[in-house]
C-alpha positions as CSV (number, residue, x, y, z in Angstrom):
1,M,101.1,122.1,82.3
2,N,98.1,121.8,84.5
3,T,95.7,124.7,84.9
4,Q,94.0,124.6,88.2
5,K,90.1,124.7,88.3
6,K,88.2,125.7,91.3
7,G,87.9,123.0,93.9
8,K,88.7,122.0,97.5
9,I,91.9,121.0,99.1
10,G,91.9,117.6,100.9
11,I,94.4,116.6,103.7
12,V,95.1,113.0,104.6
13,V,97.6,111.4,107.0
14,G,99.1,107.9,106.5
15,G,101.4,105.6,108.4
16,G,102.6,105.9,112.0
17,P,102.3,109.1,113.9
18,A,105.1,111.6,114.2
19,P,105.5,114.9,116.1
20,G,104.5,117.8,114.0
21,I,101.6,116.3,111.9
22,N,99.2,118.9,113.4
23,G,101.5,121.7,112.4
24,V,101.3,120.7,108.7
25,I,97.5,120.3,108.9
26,G,97.2,123.7,110.5
27,A,99.5,125.6,108.2
28,A,98.0,124.1,105.1
29,T,94.5,124.8,106.4
30,I,95.2,128.4,107.3
31,E,96.9,129.2,103.9
32,A,94.2,127.6,101.8
33,S,91.4,129.4,103.9
34,R,93.3,132.7,103.5
35,R,93.0,132.2,99.7
36,G,89.3,131.4,99.9
37,V,89.7,127.6,99.3
38,E,87.7,125.1,101.4
39,V,89.7,122.5,103.3
40,I,88.4,118.9,103.8
41,G,90.2,116.8,106.4
42,I,90.0,113.1,105.6
43,L,89.9,110.9,108.7
44,D,91.8,107.7,109.2
45,G,94.2,107.9,106.3
46,F,93.1,106.0,103.1
47,K,91.0,103.6,105.1
48,W,87.6,104.9,104.2
49,I,88.1,106.6,100.8
50,S,89.7,103.4,99.5
51,K,86.3,101.8,100.1
52,G,84.4,104.5,98.4
53,D,83.1,105.9,101.7
54,T,83.2,109.7,101.8
55,T,81.4,110.2,105.2
56,H,84.5,110.1,107.4
57,T,85.6,113.7,106.7
58,K,85.5,117.1,108.3
59,T,85.7,120.7,107.1
60,L,88.6,122.4,108.6
61,T,88.7,126.2,109.4
62,P,91.5,128.3,110.9
63,A,89.6,128.2,114.1
64,D,89.9,124.4,114.2
65,V,93.7,124.5,113.8
66,E,94.6,127.7,115.7
67,E,96.5,126.0,118.5
68,I,97.2,122.4,117.3
69,R,100.7,123.1,115.9
70,F,102.1,122.9,119.5
71,K,100.5,119.5,120.1
72,G,101.5,116.0,119.1
73,G,99.2,113.4,117.5
74,S,96.9,114.0,114.6
75,I,93.5,115.6,114.7
76,L,92.7,113.6,111.5
77,H,94.0,110.4,113.0
78,T,96.0,108.0,110.7
79,S,96.1,104.5,109.4
80,R,98.3,102.1,107.5
81,E,95.7,101.4,104.8
82,N,97.5,100.6,101.5
83,P,95.3,101.3,98.5
84,T,98.2,100.7,96.1
85,K,98.0,96.9,96.4
86,D,94.5,96.8,94.7
87,P,93.6,98.7,91.5
88,E,89.9,98.8,92.7
89,K,91.0,100.6,95.9
90,M,93.0,103.1,93.9
91,R,90.0,103.9,91.7
92,A,87.9,104.2,94.8
93,V,90.3,106.7,96.2
94,V,90.2,108.9,93.1
95,D,86.4,108.5,92.8
96,S,86.0,109.5,96.4
97,L,88.1,112.6,96.0
98,N,86.1,113.6,92.9
99,K,82.9,113.1,94.8
100,L,84.2,115.3,97.6
101,G,85.1,118.0,95.1
102,I,88.8,117.7,96.0
103,T,91.1,118.7,93.2
104,R,94.1,119.2,95.3
105,L,95.4,116.8,98.0
106,V,98.0,117.2,100.7
107,T,99.3,113.8,101.9
108,I,101.4,113.5,105.1
109,G,103.3,110.4,105.6
110,G,106.4,108.3,105.2
111,D,107.7,106.2,102.3
112,D,104.6,104.0,102.0
113,T,102.2,107.1,102.0
114,A,104.5,108.8,99.6
115,F,104.1,105.9,97.2
116,S,100.2,106.1,97.7
117,A,100.5,109.8,97.0
118,Y,102.3,109.0,93.7
119,K,99.7,106.3,92.6
120,T,96.8,108.7,93.5
121,S,98.4,111.3,91.2
122,E,99.0,108.7,88.5
123,Y,95.4,107.3,88.7
124,A,93.9,110.7,88.6
125,N,95.7,111.5,85.4
126,G,96.3,115.2,86.3
127,A,92.7,115.8,87.6
128,I,94.0,115.8,91.2
129,C,97.3,117.5,92.1
130,V,99.1,115.9,95.1
131,A,101.7,117.5,97.4
132,H,103.3,114.9,99.7
133,V,104.8,116.2,103.0
134,P,107.5,113.8,104.2
135,K,107.0,112.6,107.8
136,T,108.7,109.9,109.8
137,I,110.7,109.7,113.0
138,D,112.9,107.2,111.1
139,N,114.3,110.0,109.0
140,D,114.6,107.6,106.1
141,L,113.0,109.5,103.1
142,P,115.4,110.5,100.3
143,L,115.5,114.3,100.9
144,P,118.5,116.1,99.5
145,D,121.5,117.3,101.5
146,S,120.6,115.3,104.6
147,I,117.5,117.4,105.2
148,P,115.5,115.7,108.1
149,T,112.1,114.4,107.8
150,F,109.7,116.2,110.2
151,G,109.3,114.4,113.5
152,Y,112.8,113.0,113.7
153,Q,114.3,115.9,115.6
154,T,111.6,115.6,118.3
155,A,111.9,111.9,118.5
156,R,115.7,112.0,118.8
157,D,115.4,114.7,121.5
158,L,113.0,112.7,123.6
159,G,114.7,109.4,122.8
160,G,118.1,110.8,123.8
161,K,116.7,112.1,127.1
162,L,115.2,108.6,127.9
163,I,118.5,107.0,127.1
164,K,120.3,109.5,129.4
165,N,117.9,108.6,132.2
166,L,118.4,104.9,131.6
167,L,122.2,105.4,131.7
168,E,122.0,107.0,135.1
169,D,119.8,104.2,136.3
170,A,122.3,101.7,134.8
171,R,125.2,103.5,136.6
172,T,123.2,103.5,139.9
173,T,122.1,99.9,139.8
174,R,125.2,98.4,138.0
175,R,123.3,96.8,135.2
176,W,123.1,96.8,131.4
177,Y,120.1,97.9,129.4
178,I,119.3,96.4,126.0
179,V,117.3,99.1,124.2
180,V,115.5,98.3,120.9
181,A,114.8,101.6,119.0
182,M,112.3,102.2,116.2
183,G,113.7,102.3,112.7
184,R,112.4,99.6,110.3
185,S,114.9,100.2,107.4
186,A,117.5,102.7,108.7
187,G,119.4,103.4,111.8
188,H,119.2,107.2,111.9
189,L,117.0,107.4,115.0
190,A,118.9,104.7,117.0
191,L,122.2,106.4,116.2
192,G,120.9,109.9,117.1
193,M,119.6,108.6,120.4
194,G,122.9,106.9,121.1
195,I,124.9,110.0,120.5
196,T,122.6,112.4,122.4
197,G,121.9,110.0,125.3
198,G,125.4,108.5,125.8
199,A,124.8,104.9,124.8
200,T,127.8,102.5,125.2
201,I,127.2,100.8,121.9
202,T,124.6,101.3,119.1
203,L,124.0,98.7,116.4
204,I,122.3,99.7,113.2
205,P,121.4,97.6,110.1
206,E,123.6,99.5,107.7
207,E,126.8,98.3,109.3
208,F,125.8,94.7,108.5
209,K,125.0,95.3,104.8
210,N,127.5,92.8,103.5
211,T,127.6,90.5,106.6
212,S,125.7,87.3,107.4
213,L,124.1,88.2,110.7
214,S,122.8,86.1,113.5
215,I,121.4,86.6,117.0
216,E,124.6,85.1,118.3
217,T,126.7,87.7,116.5
218,I,124.6,90.5,117.9
219,C,125.0,89.2,121.4
220,S,128.7,88.8,120.9
221,L,129.0,92.5,119.9
222,I,127.1,93.5,123.1
223,E,129.2,91.2,125.2
224,G,132.3,92.6,123.7
225,S,131.2,96.1,124.6
226,K,130.4,95.0,128.1
227,L,133.9,93.5,128.5
228,K,135.7,96.5,127.1
229,A,133.7,98.9,129.4
230,K,134.6,96.7,132.3
231,M,138.3,97.0,131.4
232,A,137.9,100.8,131.7
233,G,136.3,100.3,135.1
234,Q,132.7,100.7,133.9
235,D,130.4,97.9,135.0
236,Y,127.2,99.2,133.5
237,G,126.0,100.4,130.1
238,I,123.4,100.7,127.4
239,A,123.3,98.9,124.1
240,I,120.9,100.3,121.5
241,I,119.8,98.1,118.7
242,A,117.9,99.6,115.8
243,E,114.7,97.8,115.0
244,G,115.9,97.2,111.5
245,V,118.6,94.9,112.8
246,G,115.8,92.5,113.6
247,E,114.8,92.6,109.9
248,L,118.2,91.1,109.1
249,V,117.6,88.1,111.4
250,K,113.9,87.8,110.9
251,E,114.0,84.2,109.7
252,E,115.8,83.3,113.0
253,L,113.3,85.4,115.0
254,A,110.4,83.7,113.3
255,K,111.4,80.4,114.7
256,N,111.5,81.7,118.2
257,P,108.6,80.6,120.4
258,L,108.0,84.1,121.6
259,V,107.3,85.4,118.1
260,V,104.0,85.4,116.2
261,V,104.8,86.6,112.7
262,K,102.5,89.4,111.5
263,Y,102.8,91.8,108.5
264,D,101.3,95.2,108.0
265,E,99.3,96.5,105.0
266,H,102.5,97.3,103.1
267,G,103.9,93.8,103.6
268,H,106.5,94.8,106.2
269,L,107.2,92.5,109.2
270,R,105.6,94.1,112.2
271,L,108.8,94.4,114.1
272,A,107.2,96.5,116.8
273,E,105.3,93.4,117.9
274,V,108.4,91.2,117.9
275,P,109.9,91.0,121.4
276,F,113.4,91.4,119.9
277,G,114.9,93.0,123.1
278,L,113.6,90.1,125.3
279,I,115.0,87.5,122.8
280,L,118.4,89.3,122.9
281,K,118.3,89.5,126.8
282,R,117.5,85.8,127.2
283,S,120.2,84.8,124.8
284,L,122.7,87.0,126.7
285,D,121.6,85.7,130.0
286,T,121.9,82.1,128.8
287,A,125.4,82.7,127.5
288,A,126.4,84.5,130.7
289,E,125.1,81.7,132.9
290,A,127.0,79.1,130.8
291,R,130.2,81.0,131.6
292,K,129.2,81.4,135.2
293,E,129.0,85.1,134.9
294,K,126.4,87.5,136.4
295,A,124.0,88.6,133.6
296,G,122.3,91.7,134.8
297,Y,120.6,92.6,131.5
298,V,117.2,94.5,131.2
299,D,115.4,94.9,127.9
300,I,113.4,97.9,126.9
301,T,111.8,99.0,123.6
302,I,111.6,102.7,122.8
303,G,109.4,103.8,120.0
304,Y,105.7,104.4,120.5
305,E,106.3,106.9,123.3
306,L,108.2,109.1,120.8
307,R,105.6,109.3,118.0
308,C,102.9,111.7,119.6
309,A,105.2,113.8,121.7
310,D,104.6,117.5,121.5
311,P,107.0,118.8,118.8
312,V,110.2,120.6,119.8
313,P,110.6,124.2,118.4
314,F,112.5,122.9,115.3
315,D,109.6,120.7,114.2
316,I,107.0,123.4,115.1
317,E,108.7,125.8,112.8
318,Y,109.6,123.2,110.1
319,T,106.1,121.7,109.9
320,H,104.6,125.2,109.6
321,L,106.8,125.8,106.6
322,L,106.1,122.5,105.0
323,G,102.3,122.9,105.4
324,W,102.3,126.4,104.0
325,A,104.6,125.3,101.1
326,A,102.3,122.4,100.3
327,A,99.2,124.7,100.1
328,D,101.2,127.3,98.3
329,H,102.3,124.8,95.6
330,L,98.8,123.4,95.1
331,L,97.2,126.9,94.8
332,H,99.4,128.2,92.0
333,E,97.4,129.0,88.9
334,T,99.5,126.5,87.0
335,I,101.2,123.4,88.2
336,R,103.8,121.7,86.1
337,D,104.0,118.5,88.2
338,T,100.8,117.1,89.5
339,G,102.5,114.9,92.1
340,V,105.4,116.2,94.2
341,L,107.2,115.8,97.5
342,I,107.6,119.1,99.4
343,S,111.0,120.0,100.7
344,I,112.6,123.0,102.2
345,Q,116.0,123.8,100.8
346,A,118.1,126.9,101.6
347,E,115.1,128.5,103.1
348,K,113.0,128.0,99.9
349,S,110.2,125.4,99.3
350,V,111.3,123.1,96.6
351,P,108.7,120.6,95.1
352,I,110.4,117.4,94.0
353,P,108.4,115.3,91.4
354,L,107.4,112.1,93.1
355,P,108.8,109.8,90.3
356,E,112.3,111.2,91.2
357,I,112.1,109.6,94.7
358,L,111.3,106.1,93.5
359,D,113.8,103.3,93.6
360,V,114.6,102.3,90.1
361,H,114.9,98.6,91.1
362,T,111.7,98.2,93.3
363,G,109.5,101.0,91.9
364,K,108.7,101.9,95.5
365,T,109.9,105.0,97.4
366,S,113.6,105.0,98.0
367,V,114.9,104.7,101.5
368,R,117.7,106.9,102.9
369,R,120.1,105.0,105.0
370,V,122.9,105.9,107.3
371,T,126.2,106.2,105.2
372,I,128.7,104.1,107.1
373,D,131.8,105.7,105.5
374,S,130.6,109.2,106.4
375,D,132.3,111.3,109.1
376,H,128.9,111.5,110.8
377,Y,129.0,107.7,111.4
378,R,132.7,107.6,112.1
379,G,132.3,110.2,114.7
380,A,129.4,108.4,116.3
381,R,131.4,105.1,116.2
382,A,134.3,106.8,118.0
383,L,132.0,107.5,120.9
384,M,131.1,103.8,121.3
385,T,132.8,101.3,123.5
386,R,133.2,98.1,121.4
387,I,135.8,95.5,120.6
388,E,137.4,96.5,117.3
389,P,139.3,94.2,114.9
390,S,142.5,96.0,115.9
391,D,141.9,95.0,119.5
392,L,142.0,91.3,118.6
393,E,145.5,91.9,117.1
394,D,146.8,93.8,120.2
395,P,148.6,91.4,122.6
396,A,148.2,93.8,125.5
397,M,144.5,94.1,124.9
398,M,144.0,90.4,124.5
399,K,145.8,89.7,127.8
400,K,143.5,92.2,129.6
401,L,140.5,90.5,128.1
402,S,141.9,87.1,129.1
403,D,142.4,88.2,132.7
404,I,138.8,89.3,132.9
405,T,137.2,86.4,131.2
406,G,139.5,83.5,132.0
407,E,139.5,82.6,128.3
408,D,142.6,82.3,126.2
409,S,143.2,84.6,123.3
410,S,142.2,82.0,120.6
411,V,138.8,81.5,122.2
412,L,138.3,85.3,122.5
413,K,139.3,85.8,118.9
414,K,136.8,83.2,117.7
415,R,134.1,84.7,120.0
416,F,134.5,88.3,118.9
417,A,135.8,88.0,115.3
């Protein structure tokens, strides 16, 4: 049981931007100020305080945050600085917070920042209470009952609208778009964009969990979708590929002359800097030319343009509740758990002890992935146009495919199996 002493509340943002960050900052600031507690905004994530530099901070007042909840971005900026990889940096974080007089800390971020929050609480040994607010457009933090992470709803909304626009362009110009969507570990965002935007096929990493994947296989799936759409009289379409699919073929991608392999502070391959869509497009073009077919593929990556969008009403309301709940938890006279993840369940704020969200095998924050055997995925899959195993066993279907491609059924089965 931790009895809170007087002190300040700090707020720090880590990882990539997501719509609604400012809403959390604003709500936490207003609630803390209402209770007479000073709020210190820490700039640029853990970048400076992990070096013992306490000069990159700003005092936040209700006047500073009055209107920011409607705006994208982060008034405190953000960074991917990872203090957990160096004990000296973790000690510097705790020492910096002590120097600033911060006894309670709101962290805003995804799985990596959640782990940094956990380690901060651990290194402080109860002297600094941490409330982590889960943020990521990837929607891959392990919140109960499929509760979304903030930012996801806005990113899906805007991403779906962009896909819908591209679909109309594809229909008008009779072409195919290859769209790579953000999502390093999970396919939630790609799948959501595909459902709401009308994509022809969406590929996510979860469906290849027990499969040896290659770029050739990915291209075959897209080609199969294109052929089946053509059978239905549709000579255009959109294939969405979740960024995390690239992670499954990263060794093959690393050998491509277009790729310069780089890793971020947390050891993740910087997939956003890999021209995955262009590599797929060129592979598809080459295969089409070899079969004397018209290619007509265009590659696009959608991700960065989603991260700082103004939040939709869902995320405006959701982040207000999360920010308020984080401050409310930290300002209790007694706190049982000094490091928690803030969740909203059944209209109540529920703090989840940070150790409970750690993966027992890796020791890092668990990742929530799309459940392939769920009705949600099965329903999404039903919307897609793709060659299924049953199609390869259907003589009538195989004859139609043969008529379109000029290839016999044995070649087609090998190509699409």
